[in-house]
Structures are given as structure tokens and as C-alpha cells.
C-alpha positions in Angstrom: 3.3 4.0 8.9 5.9 6.3 7.5 8.9 5.3 9.7 10.3 1.8 9.5 12.1 2.3 12.8 8.8 2.9 14.6 7.2 0.0 16.5 3.5 0.3 17.6 2.4 -2.0 20.3 -0.7 -4.2 19.6 -3.1 -2.1 21.8 -2.2 1.2 20.1 -2.2 -0.3 16.6 -5.7 -1.8 17.2 -7.1 1.5 18.5 -5.7 3.5 15.6 -7.1 1.0 13.1 -10.5 1.2 14.7 -10.5 5.0 14.8 -10.6 4.9 18.6 -9.2 7.7 20.8 -5.4 7.5 21.5 -3.3 9.8 23.6 0.5 10.1 23.2 2.5 10.5 26.4 6.1 11.7 26.6 8.8 9.8 28.6 11.5 12.3 29.6 9.3 12.8 32.8 10.1 9.1 33.5 13.8 9.2 32.6 14.8 12.7 33.6 11.8 14.4 35.3 11.1 12.5 38.5 13.2 10.4 40.9 12.7 6.7 41.4 10.2 5.2 42.3 7.9 8.1 41.6 8.7 8.1 37.9 7.3 4.6 37.4 4.3 5.2 39.5 3.5 8.4 37.6 3.9 6.6 34.3 1.4 4.0 35.4 -1.0 6.5 36.8 -1.0 8.6 33.7 -1.8 5.6 31.5 -4.5 4.6 34.0 -6.0 8.1 33.9 -6.1 8.0 30.1 -7.8 4.5 30.1 -10.3 5.5 32.8 -11.3 8.5 30.6 -12.0 6.2 27.7 -8.8 6.4 25.5 -5.8 4.3 24.8 -2.4 5.5 26.2 0.7 5.4 23.9 3.7 6.2 26.0 6.5 7.0 23.5 10.2 6.2 24.2 13.4 4.6 22.8 14.2 1.1 24.1 17.4 -0.6 23.0 17.6 1.6 19.8 13.9 1.0 18.9 11.3 3.8 18.7 8.3 2.6 20.6 4.7 4.0 20.6 3.0 2.2 23.4 4.8 0.4 26.2 3.9 -2.7 28.2 4.2 -2.5 32.0 7.4 -4.5 31.8 8.8 -1.9 29.3 7.7 1.0 31.5 9.7 -0.7 34.3 12.7 -1.2 32.0 12.6 2.5 31.0 12.2 3.8 34.6 15.3 1.8 35.7 17.5 2.4 32.7 21.1 3.5 33.5 22.2 6.8 31.9 19.2 7.0 29.6 19.4 9.5 26.8 17.2 12.6 26.7 16.0 12.3 23.1 15.0 15.2 21.0 15.0 15.4 17.2 18.8 15.4 16.8 19.2 12.4 19.0 17.1 9.8 17.3 19.8 8.5 14.9 22.3 8.3 17.8 19.9 6.3 19.9 19.1 3.9 17.0 22.7 3.4 15.9 24.0 2.9 19.4 21.0 0.9 20.5 20.4 3.2 23.5 17.3 3.7 25.6 15.9 7.1 26.4 13.0 9.3 27.1 11.5 11.5 24.4 11.1 15.2 24.9 7.9 17.1 23.9 9.4 17.7 20.4 10.5 14.1 19.9 7.2 12.8 21.2 5.2 15.0 18.8 7.4 13.8 15.9 6.7 10.1 16.7 3.1 10.6 17.5 2.5 12.3 14.1 4.4 9.5 12.3 2.1 7.0 14.1 -1.1 8.9 13.3 -1.8 9.9 16.9 -3.2 13.5 17.0 -3.5 14.2 20.7 -0.6 14.4 23.1 -0.4 15.1 26.9 2.6 16.5 28.7 3.4 18.6 31.7 4.8 21.8 30.4 6.5 22.7 27.1 10.0 23.9 26.8 10.6 27.5 25.6 13.1 30.4 25.8 15.4 30.2 28.9 15.9 33.1 31.1 19.6 32.3 31.5 20.2 32.9 27.7 17.8 34.2 25.0 19.7 31.9 22.6 18.8 28.8 24.6 15.4 28.0 22.9 13.8 24.6 23.2 13.3 22.5 20.1 9.7 22.1 21.4 8.8 25.5 20.0 9.9 24.7 16.5 8.0 21.4 16.7 4.9 23.2 17.7 5.2 25.4 14.6 5.7 22.4 12.3 3.8 19.3 13.6 0.0 19.3 13.5 -0.8 17.8 16.9 -3.1 18.8 19.8 -0.7 19.3 22.7 -2.2 19.5 26.2 0.0 21.1 28.8 0.0 23.3 31.9 1.7 26.1 30.0 5.4 26.4 29.7 7.7 25.3 32.5 7.8 28.2 35.1 11.6 28.2 34.9 11.4 29.8 31.5 11.0 33.3 30.1 7.2 33.0 29.6 6.7 36.3 27.7 9.5 35.5 25.2 8.1 32.0 24.8 4.7 33.3 24.0 6.2 35.9 21.5 8.0 33.0 19.7 4.8 31.0 19.5 2.9 34.0 18.1 5.6 34.7 15.5 5.4 31.0 14.4 1.6 31.1 14.1 0.9 28.6 16.9 -2.6 29.0 18.5 -2.3 29.1 22.3 -5.7 27.9 23.6 -6.7 28.4 27.2 -8.9 25.6 28.5 -11.6 27.4 30.5 -9.2 30.3 31.1 -8.2 33.6 29.4 -4.8 33.5 31.1 -1.7 31.5 30.2 -0.9 29.2 33.1 2.5 29.1 34.6 3.0 25.4 35.2 3.0 25.3 39.1 0.7 28.3 39.2 -2.7 29.0 37.6 -1.8 32.6 36.9 0.9 34.4 34.9 -0.6 37.7 33.9 -0.2 36.7 30.3 -3.1 36.2 27.8 -3.8 33.2 25.6 -4.8 33.7 21.9 -8.2 31.9 22.3 -10.3 30.5 25.1 -12.3 27.3 24.6 -14.4 25.7 27.3 -15.0 22.1 26.3 -13.1 19.2 24.7 -15.5 19.3 21.8 -14.8 22.9 21.1 -11.0 22.1 21.1 -11.5 19.2 18.7 -13.6 21.4 16.3 -11.0 24.2 16.6 -8.2 21.9 15.6 -10.0 20.5 12.7 -10.9 24.0 11.4 -7.3 25.1 11.8 -5.9 22.2 9.8 -8.7 22.2 7.2 -7.6 25.8 6.4 -4.2 24.4 5.4 -2.3 25.3 8.6 0.3 22.9 9.8 1.1 24.0 13.3 0.2 22.3 16.5 -2.7 23.5 18.7 -1.3 24.3 22.1 -4.0 23.6 24.8 -3.0 25.1 28.1 -4.8 23.5 31.0 -4.3 25.2 34.4 -3.1 23.0 37.3 -5.9 22.0 39.7 -6.5 24.7 42.3 -5.8 22.3 45.1 -2.2 21.8 43.9 -1.5 25.3 42.6 1.4 27.2 44.1 1.2 31.1 43.9 3.7 32.7 41.5 4.9 35.0 44.4 5.9 31.8 46.3 7.6 30.2 43.3 9.6 33.1 41.9 12.3 33.4 44.6 13.0 29.6 44.4 13.1 29.6 40.6 15.5 32.6 40.8 17.7 30.8 43.3 17.8 27.6 41.3 18.6 29.6 38.1 21.5 31.4 39.8 22.9 28.1 41.0 22.7 26.7 37.5 24.6 29.6 36.1 27.3 29.4 38.8 27.8 25.7 38.1 27.9 26.2 34.3 24.9 24.0 33.7 23.2 24.5 30.3 21.7 22.7 27.3 19.8 19.5 27.8 21.0 19.3 31.4 19.6 22.6 32.5 15.8 21.8 32.8 16.3 18.5 34.8 18.7 20.4 37.2 16.3 23.3 37.7 13.3 21.1 38.3 15.2 18.9 40.7 16.6 21.9 42.6 13.2 23.6 42.9 11.8 20.4 44.2 14.4 20.4 47.0 13.8 24.1 47.8 10.0 23.6 48.0 10.4 20.4 50.1 8.8 18.4 47.2 5.7 20.7 47.0 6.6 21.5 43.4 7.1 17.8 42.7 3.6 17.0 44.0 2.2 19.9 41.9 4.0 18.5 38.8 2.4 15.1 39.3 -1.1 16.7 39.8 -0.9 18.7 36.6 0.4 15.8 34.6 -2.6 13.6 35.6 -5.0 16.5 35.0 -3.5 17.0 31.5 -3.8 13.3 30.7 -7.4 13.3 31.5 -8.2 16.4 29.4 -6.2 15.0 26.5 -8.2 11.7 26.6 -11.5 13.7 26.5 -10.3 15.7 23.5 -9.1 12.5 21.8 -12.5 11.0 22.2 -14.2 14.0 20.6 -11.7 13.9 17.8 -12.1 10.2 17.2 -15.9 10.5 17.3 -15.9 13.0 14.5 -13.7 10.8 12.4 -15.9 7.8 12.9 -19.0 9.9 12.0 -17.3 10.8 8.7 -16.8 7.1 7.9 -20.5 6.2 8.3 
């Protein structure tokens, strides 16, 4: 382990030592993404979905100034009930450690910890990107995707973002955007966006092979795997766009920006859709956890074969 501030729980450590499949899970969805008690239930359900698919979950978070990869149920409860938890990205690790804070890790921060721990597959909801409100408001997630060799399974970028600009940034930084059983970049709540992915792959094994090939060539970027939300939970873009526009306008009126912007927008959209978007968010998170576990199993099987 490269980072002396990182603590692996026993289950995750054992799985990694045995070359068994492990899936990293981010925790800002627990601390900033969903209200109580749905946040704790989702955290438990995502871990269960990973386990039921044959992999070990490693929820990543900061607890009392310690970076954790893998949480017990008691620790999940502690995180879900934390008062004023930090939203931890790259710049915030030292603050959290020095001040002994607790907080949820963003996509970028989770990728950083997962890579330090030796975990190669990560499931999230949607990545951050370029905000519509300001082209200078660009998520650290995009830089992390360019720099950290991890397989990131998501339902595209969050629909509140400027999706074309986000894809342009990823193209510039050389990040493969893989569509899982689709040629179209999903738009988080919606299966369609009108935008194309850079490659389509139709099985977890193909994705694992693609990632190994990419990295064996000497590339260092992540592989962004975009997994469309299940059809039963999908909300048409035409239905979502007016509500996203309203929430965005309200954020600008209130002067909300920076790390506070995404939680505000997601919460306001949930109110406007009468929690339809919240239910869609939960559905896509569970769907991504399952696909990530399948990919992790294929990746781990290849590594075990090489050791024989």
C-alpha cells in the first residue's frame, strides 16, 4: 500500500491478496446525494448488489480523519448520520485528515483511493463534468479520469451538466468513453442524449480485455464505461430538460456554485419531479454496481490465470 493514511478493512484486504474481484463505491451519494434514511439503505443495497454478483464491495470514505477503503455496517451508519460531513475531493484530503473530519469521497477522490489500494473497478452514478452555468466550473472528476487508470462504471455524466462540452474534454484528454451495449452516451436519468460514445462493447469480458489492452499500450487514463439506466426507470430527456433548466436558474439566482452546486441541483430536481428522479438515481446506481462487479470478476479471473 502506497498511502500510510489509508486503512483497508479485513474483507477488502483479504480479497485483494487473493486476487478476488473488488468494486470501489463512492460515498458522496451517502453524505450529499440522498436524504436520510434513503442514503443508508442505498449504501447497503449497493454493497449487497456487488456481493450478490460475486465481488467484494469497498465503500470509500473519510471517518474521523482516516481514509477508509471498505466500511462495516456500523461505519456506514456512522457516515450516513454524520453532522456537516465534508465533500472530499483531491484538495480536501489533507484538511479532513488534519482536522479529523468525516466526509464522503467524490468520483475523483474515490478513484485516487481505489488506485492507491489496488482496486481497479469503481461504480458510481454519474461523473461530474463541465457545468452549464459556467464553462470554467469543471469537475475534478474529468482530470482524474485522464490521470488514474481505473475502470469507472457510470450512467454517463450527470444530466445537469453540459454533456457535449464534457465529452469534448474527455476526448481532448484521451479518455475512452465506452458504451455498454449502446452506441449512445447516456444522460443519467435518460438512456438517450443524441451524443456518441468512442467505442461500444457488449460484455463485461470485452470491457476487461479492452482495459488491459489500453493500459498495456502504456496509457494511463481511466476507462469510462457508460451503462444506460434500466428502461423501467428511465425518464425521457424532453421531460427532464425543463426541470433541469428551472433548477439551474434558481441556483444562479441564489448564487450557489462550486461544491454546493451539484447537491442543490439534484435535490431541487428531485422536488420538481416529485422524487421520480430520486428513484431513477437509485435504480441506475444499483445497475452500475452490478455491472462493475461483473467486470471486476472478469478482470480478476484474467489476473488469476496469469499466476497459474
